[in-house]
N, C-alpha and C positions, 0 to 999 in steps of 0.2 A: 440737588442730590446730597443726601446725608453722608457725612464722613464715615469711613470704615470704623474708626475708633474715636470716641468722644469721652474725655475725662472731664467731669464737671464738679468743681469745688471739692476735690478729694481731700479728706482729712484722715490721716493715719497716725496712730500712736502705738507705742510699744510699752507694755506693762512690765513692771518689776516689783520686787518686794516692797519698795518704798513709794509705789504709785505708778503713774504712767506719764510718758513724755511724748509730745506731738512731734513727729519727724517730718511729716508732709502736711502742710497747712494751707488748704484752699487752692490746690493746684487745678487749673483748667487747661486742657490741651486736646487738640484734635489731630488726626492723621487721615488724610483722604486716600482713596484707592489709588495705588500707583505712586503715591507721594513719598518723599524722603524728608523726615523731620529729625533734626539733631537736637538732643537735649544735652546742654553743656553746663559745666560747673566744676568746682573743686571737689575733691573727695570729702564726703560728709554732708553734702548739700541736699541729699535725698533723691538723687537721680535713680539709683538702682532700686530703692524702695518703691518709687513710683512705677518703674518698669515692671517689677515683679508683681505689683498689685494688679496689673492688667489681666493676668490669668489666675490671680489669687494664689500665687506660689509661696507667699509668706505664711508660716504656720500661725494658727490662731488658737490659743495664745502662743507667743506674746503679742503678735500683731493684732490690733483692734481697729476696725474701720469706724471712725467717729461720724462720718457724714460724707455726702457726695454720691456721685454715680459714675460707673465705668461702663459705657455702652459700646458693645461690639456688635456691629450690624444691627443696632437698635435694641439689643438685649442687655439688660443690666447684669454684669458679671457678679455683682455683690448679692444678687438674688438667686443665682443659679444653684441647682442641686449638685451634689458630688458627681453624679452620672453626667449631667450636662457639662460640668467643668472638664471632665475627661475628654469630651468632644472638642471643647475650645482649645485645650492645651495640645498643641501640635496641629489639630485640624484647622484652626483659624489663626492661631498665634504660634509661631516657632521662635525659639530662643537660641541665641549664641552667647554663651556666658563668657565672662572675662578671663577665666583661668581654665583653659582646656585640660591641662594636666590634672586638675582636681575634679573636673566635670566628667571626664571619661573614666570608665571603670577599669582599673589596672589589671584585673584578672580575666577579662574577656577580650577576645580578638575583635577587630573592627567589624568583621562580618556579623558577629553575633549582636553587637550593639546597634548597628544600623538596621539589621533585620528585625529587631524588637520594635522599632518605630514603624517599619513597614507593616508588620503583622498586626499592629494595633489600628493603624489608620488606613492602610491600603493593602489588605490581605491578599488580594489578587496579584499584586506586584511583589510579594515577599519571596524573592528568589535571588540567587547569586548574580544573575544578569543585571538586575536592577541595582544591586549594591555596587557592582562594578561601574555601571553607568553613572551613578551618583558621584562616586570617587573620581571618575574621569571628568565629570562636569566641573568639579571644583579644582581641577588641576593636579590631582595626585598621580605621579608617574607610575607606570606598571601596576595599575589597580588590580589586575588579575592575581598578582602575588601579594599585594599589600592588604587584601581583605583578610589574610591570615596573620597579619602583624598584630602585636600588642601595642597599646599606646606608648609605652616607654621606648619603643623602637623607632619612634618618629621624632622629628625636630618640633620645636614650638610652633613654627609656622604651619607645618604639616598637620599637627594636632588641631590647630584652629580650622584648617580646611575640612578636616573630618567632622568637627563640630558643625560647620556650615552644611555639610552634606547630610548630617543627621537631622538638622532643622528643616532642610528642603525635602526630606524623604516623605513627609506628610503633605507636601504641597500647600503650605500655609498661605493665607492672604496677607498676613502681616509678619514681617521678620523683625524681631527685637534683638539688636546686636549691642550687648553691654560691654563696652570697652574691648572690642574685638582685637585691638592691636597692642594691648598692654603687654609689656616685657618683650616685645618683638623689636628687632633692629629696624632702622628706617626703610631699608630696601624691602623687607618682608611686609612692613606696614603698608607700603605703597602697593604691593601685590595684593594684599587682602582687600584694600579699599577698591582697587580696580576690579577685583573679583565681585565685590558687592554691587558695583555699578553695572557690570556686565549681567549679573543675575537679575537685577532689576529690569534692565532693558529686555532680557530674554523672556522673563515670566510676568512682568508687569505687576509684581507684588509691591506692597508698601513696606517701607523700612523706617523703624525708629532706632536711630543710632545714638547710643549713650557714650559720651566722651568728656574728658576734661581738657582736651586739646583743640582749641579753635582752629589751629592750623590744618586739621584734617578735614574740616567740613566744607571748605570752599568749593570743591569740585563735585560734591555728591548731594549736598543739601538743597532742598527747595525752600524750607523754612527752618529757622533756628529758634530754640527756646533756651534762655539762659536762666539757670536755677541757682539760688543762694539761700541757705538756711531754711530749707523747706518750702520756699516760695519761688514762683516764676517772677523774675525781676525785669525781663525784657523778652519780647517775642515778636517775630516778624519775618518777612522774606529774607533769605540768606544774603542777598546782595545788600539789602538795607543794613542788616546787623553787622556785616563785615566791613562795609565801607562808610556807614554813617551810624555808628553805635551811639546810643543816647544815654544809657545808664553808666555811671562811673565804674561800676564793677565790670561791665562788658568792655569798656574802654581799656581798663587795666589788664584784663585777661588778654586782649589783643596785643597790648604793649609787651607782654611777657613772652610772646611767640617769636622765636628767632626767624629772621627773614634773610633770604639770599640777597646779596647786594647792599644790605644795610651796613651802617658803620659798625665798627668793632667795639663800640662802647658797651659797657655792662648792661644786660637786660635788667629792667626794673621789676623787682618782685613786689607782690602785694603784701604790705605789712600785716602782722598778726595772723590769725587763723580763723577758720570757720567756727562759729560758736556751736557748742554741743546742744542737741535737743534738750529742752528743759531749761536752758540758760540763754535763750535768745534775748537780746536787748530790746528795750522798748522802742517804739517808733520804727524808723527804718532800720532793718537788721544789719545793714552794711555800714551804718554811720560810724561805728568805732574804728573802722579801717579806711574810711573814705577821706582822701586828702582835701575834699571840697565840702565837707559836711557843714551845715548851717545849724544854729542853735535849735531851730524847730525840728530838725531831723531826729532828735532823740525823743521827741514827744509826739509828733504827728504820725498817725497810722496811715501808711501809704497804700493806695490802691493802684491798679493798672490804669494808665492814662493813654489814650490813643493819640499819637502824634501825627502820623500819616496813615493812609489806608492800610490796614492790616498790621501796622507797627505799633506795639504798645510797650510802655515802660513804667516801672514802679518808682518814679522819681519826679517830684514837682519841679525840680530844677534841671530836668533833662535838656540837653542841647546848649545850656549856658556855659558849660565847661568842656574843654577838650583836653584829655590827658593822654591822647594817643600819639602825639608827636614824639619822635625819638629825640633823646638828649643829644 
């Protein structure tokens, strides 16, 4: 059975007055029907650019697709007409963006904004009863009165729930949640993650969760893909990635996650910063920050190597070093 989403060797660049820079370089990723895949990495790794490419939401220009395919139910999104794309956006793929305050229109009430999605994709259901049902579904209290609220009258967590309701209004087969818990306190984060788990159980939809926090993915992910400097550096089943990480970058990301019951010693940060597109180092792109880098790492072009069934890593020295142990 073919996956719902297949990204094959995607290469995406952004043009500027001085040329173009490649931000996503050879990314391959799949999401099956009803599966939850988490795309993890620091800010600037290309996660959001990859996610927005699924429905071609990046304006062209400056975004330029240099190669690869994005197959949704077997159709290549990069070859679709504007009319066909309108059917994909919302109809097959729904988005929950990372900043609900910026994504919601401040001058329209919630009813109007959700109704717009319903009118486009499910015109028969474009009525107040369905808007109220969607708000109740995502845990908005007193939805009968809340449909008349403006976004600024809601808390950050409530705004994010409204964004999820808007994404669900079109009954998509794939929900892309881009940093859905950013700027929320830990209690609200837990509530949003539990809501996504419940919605997946209830509707059987697939989820692509974008996050920089590996601590969030353990209870929701079926598979995890770790991204660095425009490339997937490790991908595999969630249990494998979280308990037996192979790439030094994945190991160091896990080491930076605070854990209950762990010693009170200082968490170890990853030195340096993610290189900017256009300034990627030669060889392994993580080698300038890697504490275990070998001389060949700065020269050798790294490809994904399968270590166990379904577990691939972009490092020839994977498994030789373990940097996950707490100091």
